[in-house]
Backbone as CSV, one residue per row, in Angstrom:
resi,resn,N_x,N_y,N_z,CA_x,CA_y,CA_z,C_x,C_y,C_z
1,MET,0.313,28.273,4.782,0.295,26.863,4.447,-0.701,26.165,5.381
2,PRO,-1.595,25.340,4.830,-2.602,24.700,5.677,-1.967,23.645,6.590
3,VAL,-2.567,23.515,7.779,-2.112,22.447,8.664,-2.722,21.138,8.179
4,LEU,-2.151,20.048,8.605,-2.554,18.734,8.122,-4.033,18.456,8.352
5,SER,-4.557,18.797,9.519,-5.971,18.526,9.806,-6.884,19.297,8.853
6,GLU,-6.525,20.525,8.518,-7.322,21.309,7.570,-7.289,20.687,6.184
7,LEU,-6.119,20.231,5.776,-5.975,19.606,4.464,-6.781,18.316,4.392
8,ARG,-6.726,17.497,5.426,-7.509,16.249,5.453,-9.000,16.546,5.345
9,GLU,-9.476,17.521,6.085,-10.902,17.864,6.043,-11.309,18.390,4.665
10,ARG,-10.456,19.214,4.071,-10.758,19.742,2.738,-10.825,18.615,1.709
11,LEU,-9.878,17.689,1.771,-9.897,16.560,0.841,-11.157,15.719,1.029
12,LYS,-11.566,15.479,2.263,-12.789,14.701,2.515,-14.011,15.413,1.945
13,ARG,-14.065,16.737,2.109,-15.195,17.499,1.547,-15.200,17.427,0.026
14,GLU,-14.028,17.608,-0.595,-13.934,17.656,-2.053,-14.100,16.284,-2.706
15,ARG,-13.588,15.244,-2.073,-13.553,13.925,-2.710,-14.479,12.908,-2.070
16,GLY,-14.979,13.194,-0.883,-15.837,12.244,-0.193,-15.042,11.080,0.373
17,GLU,-15.779,10.088,0.867,-15.171,8.876,1.396,-15.913,7.696,0.804
18,VAL,-15.216,6.606,0.487,-15.829,5.418,-0.100,-15.389,4.180,0.672
19,GLU,-16.214,3.141,0.618,-15.864,1.857,1.226,-14.703,1.241,0.451
20,ALA,-13.797,0.631,1.173,-12.667,-0.068,0.536,-12.387,-1.330,1.337
21,LYS,-12.397,-2.461,0.650,-12.110,-3.737,1.292,-10.631,-3.810,1.661
22,TYR,-10.356,-4.720,2.578,-8.968,-4.986,2.932,-8.215,-5.380,1.666
23,GLY,-7.050,-4.828,1.448,-6.272,-5.095,0.243,-6.507,-4.071,-0.851
24,GLU,-7.532,-3.210,-0.691,-7.829,-2.163,-1.672,-7.575,-0.771,-1.105
25,ARG,-7.044,-0.701,0.085,-6.901,0.594,0.763,-5.611,1.323,0.414
26,MET,-4.653,0.615,-0.134,-3.374,1.239,-0.472,-3.324,1.666,-1.925
27,ILE,-2.575,2.706,-2.175,-2.244,3.093,-3.543,-0.872,2.489,-3.806
28,GLU,-0.782,1.699,-4.881,0.445,0.949,-5.121,1.148,1.363,-6.409
29,LEU,2.465,1.322,-6.344,3.338,1.575,-7.481,4.137,0.309,-7.762
30,ARG,4.564,0.185,-8.992,5.456,-0.922,-9.358,6.728,-0.311,-9.926
31,VAL,7.847,-0.634,-9.315,9.152,-0.153,-9.774,9.877,-1.324,-10.426
32,ALA,10.409,-1.103,-11.610,11.158,-2.143,-12.325,12.504,-1.578,-12.757
33,PHE,13.557,-2.311,-12.444,14.902,-1.923,-12.840,15.328,-2.758,-14.037
34,PHE,15.944,-2.130,-15.010,16.401,-2.839,-16.202,17.582,-3.751,-15.858
35,THR,17.617,-4.916,-16.521,18.700,-5.879,-16.302,19.352,-6.304,-17.618
36,ASP,18.917,-5.696,-18.725,19.462,-6.089,-20.030,20.947,-5.760,-20.143
37,ASP,21.642,-6.580,-20.904,23.057,-6.390,-21.223,23.999,-6.454,-20.029
38,ILE,23.564,-7.023,-18.917,24.498,-7.266,-17.821,25.145,-8.636,-18.038
39,ALA,24.314,-9.640,-18.312,24.847,-10.974,-18.637,25.399,-10.944,-20.056
40,SER,26.397,-11.735,-20.318,27.013,-11.740,-21.648,26.297,-12.677,-22.620
41,THR,25.384,-13.514,-22.112,24.663,-14.466,-22.951,23.210,-14.038,-23.077
42,GLU,22.695,-14.015,-24.314,21.304,-13.635,-24.588,20.351,-14.544,-23.804
43,GLY,19.336,-13.940,-23.168,18.335,-14.706,-22.443,18.728,-15.075,-21.021
44,LYS,19.883,-14.626,-20.578,20.329,-14.912,-19.211,20.455,-13.608,-18.436
45,VAL,20.412,-13.747,-17.110,20.596,-12.598,-16.230,21.687,-12.917,-15.225
46,VAL,22.238,-11.895,-14.648,23.147,-12.040,-13.517,22.269,-11.846,-12.284
47,PRO,22.090,-12.877,-11.451,21.190,-12.774,-10.309,21.502,-11.588,-9.403
48,LYS,20.434,-10.933,-8.973,20.494,-9.803,-8.043,21.342,-8.652,-8.556
49,ALA,21.356,-8.454,-9.874,22.097,-7.337,-10.471,21.157,-6.587,-11.414
50,CYS,21.200,-5.268,-11.349,20.368,-4.446,-12.244,21.052,-3.104,-12.461
51,TRP,20.599,-2.401,-13.493,21.059,-1.046,-13.744,20.307,-0.108,-12.806
52,ASP,20.797,1.105,-12.671,20.130,2.084,-11.813,19.073,2.884,-12.583
53,ILE,18.580,2.327,-13.677,17.535,2.965,-14.483,16.372,1.993,-14.634
54,GLY,15.197,2.534,-14.929,14.046,1.660,-15.101,12.760,2.440,-15.221
55,THR,11.675,1.811,-14.765,10.356,2.424,-14.875,9.612,2.311,-13.551
56,VAL,8.660,3.189,-13.386,7.731,3.126,-12.262,6.346,3.375,-12.835
57,ARG,5.377,2.627,-12.361,4.000,2.815,-12.835,3.032,2.673,-11.686
58,LEU,1.875,3.291,-11.854,0.794,3.250,-10.883,-0.076,2.049,-11.199
59,LEU,-0.399,1.252,-10.192,-1.272,0.103,-10.381,-2.725,0.536,-10.184
60,ALA,-3.637,-0.104,-10.891,-5.057,0.245,-10.814,-5.610,-0.063,-9.423
61,ASN,-6.542,0.788,-8.977,-7.228,0.577,-7.704,-8.598,1.235,-7.803
62,ALA,-9.637,0.408,-7.945,-10.995,0.916,-8.147,-11.489,1.728,-6.954
63,ALA,-11.154,1.319,-5.743,-11.622,2.035,-4.552,-11.133,3.478,-4.540
64,HIS,-9.943,3.691,-5.051,-9.379,5.040,-5.105,-9.680,5.746,-6.428
65,GLY,-10.304,5.047,-7.360,-10.550,5.647,-8.666,-9.273,5.827,-9.464
66,VAL,-8.311,4.958,-9.229,-7.008,5.054,-9.881,-6.937,4.048,-11.018
67,LYS,-6.542,4.531,-12.174,-6.322,3.655,-13.329,-4.838,3.355,-13.450
68,ALA,-4.518,2.198,-14.009,-3.117,1.852,-14.232,-2.500,2.891,-15.165
69,SER,-1.283,3.273,-14.881,-0.623,4.307,-15.683,0.348,3.686,-16.674
70,GLU,0.725,4.489,-17.613,1.834,4.146,-18.498,3.110,4.231,-17.667
71,PRO,4.184,3.572,-18.090,5.428,3.655,-17.314,6.058,5.047,-17.391
72,TYR,6.599,5.476,-16.278,7.393,6.692,-16.203,8.837,6.218,-16.047
73,PHE,9.727,6.738,-16.857,11.118,6.301,-16.848,11.957,7.162,-15.913
74,PHE,12.893,6.521,-15.225,13.868,7.256,-14.419,15.261,6.828,-14.863
75,ASP,16.196,7.767,-14.797,17.554,7.546,-15.276,18.522,7.729,-14.113
76,GLY,18.498,6.797,-13.190,19.357,6.850,-12.015,18.519,6.912,-10.746
77,LEU,19.054,6.338,-9.681,18.320,6.307,-8.408,17.988,7.701,-7.895
78,SER,18.843,8.664,-8.195,18.581,10.024,-7.729,17.319,10.610,-8.361
79,GLU,16.872,10.061,-9.489,15.642,10.533,-10.145,14.402,9.757,-9.718
80,LEU,14.566,8.659,-8.995,13.431,7.796,-8.682,12.352,8.522,-7.877
81,LEU,12.722,9.214,-6.824,11.718,9.913,-6.011,11.030,11.027,-6.792
82,THR,11.786,11.742,-7.594,11.198,12.797,-8.421,10.218,12.207,-9.426
83,THR,10.560,11.055,-9.987,9.685,10.380,-10.946,8.412,9.900,-10.262
84,ILE,8.538,9.346,-9.065,7.355,8.912,-8.311,6.472,10.110,-7.999
85,GLU,7.063,11.203,-7.571,6.300,12.406,-7.271,5.536,12.898,-8.506
86,LYS,6.191,12.944,-9.650,5.541,13.381,-10.887,4.394,12.443,-11.249
87,LEU,4.603,11.147,-11.128,3.576,10.162,-11.424,2.347,10.376,-10.541
88,LEU,2.554,10.571,-9.254,1.440,10.779,-8.337,0.702,12.081,-8.642
89,VAL,1.441,13.151,-8.826,0.830,14.455,-9.122,0.069,14.408,-10.441
90,ASP,0.666,13.813,-11.471,0.004,13.718,-12.777,-1.297,12.932,-12.711
91,ASN,-1.417,12.059,-11.727,-2.620,11.248,-11.587,-3.548,11.750,-10.489
92,GLY,-3.319,12.974,-10.027,-4.221,13.618,-9.074,-4.184,13.054,-7.669
93,ILE,-3.101,12.417,-7.301,-2.996,11.818,-5.975,-2.302,12.794,-5.036
94,LYS,-2.944,13.085,-3.921,-2.383,13.967,-2.902,-1.642,13.115,-1.890
95,VAL,-0.407,13.471,-1.597,0.390,12.748,-0.622,0.444,13.590,0.646
96,LEU,-0.038,13.019,1.734,-0.062,13.721,3.013,1.070,13.202,3.893
97,PRO,1.711,14.076,4.646,2.766,13.607,5.546,2.152,12.831,6.700
98,ARG,2.782,11.767,7.105,2.263,10.948,8.202,2.400,11.679,9.529
99,ARG,3.429,12.423,9.706,3.682,13.178,10.912,3.768,14.659,10.563
100,THR,3.987,15.467,11.556,4.103,16.898,11.327,5.415,17.203,10.615
101,ARG,5.302,17.710,9.434,6.450,18.192,8.655,5.898,19.099,7.566
102,ASP,6.750,19.761,6.863,6.299,20.659,5.808,5.581,19.890,4.714
103,LEU,4.473,20.471,4.219,3.741,19.879,3.109,4.367,20.375,1.812
104,HIS,4.624,19.473,0.894,5.232,19.848,-0.376,4.257,19.720,-1.521
105,TYR,3.006,19.391,-1.270,2.045,19.126,-2.338,0.866,20.067,-2.245
């Protein structure tokens, strides 16, 4: 298994480096939890209440060459991390550990 420094160098060789303005350096996701059918009246919500299901999507970022994705659905909080992982992998995004730990990607 490659060490983190080797992986970083390989990614830089394969993908290069590009200028990114402040505010364009992060890769962002949007998580939305469904709230339908919690309130008993159509068009109303129960504040700060949601189901444990919803969608996650990748937001566009030109500096990273990332296009906005279609929503990926998750069915329970236990699936949220797996759904995020699938979304990132499907879009060619490599996730590096911030500290020393096993690499899973």
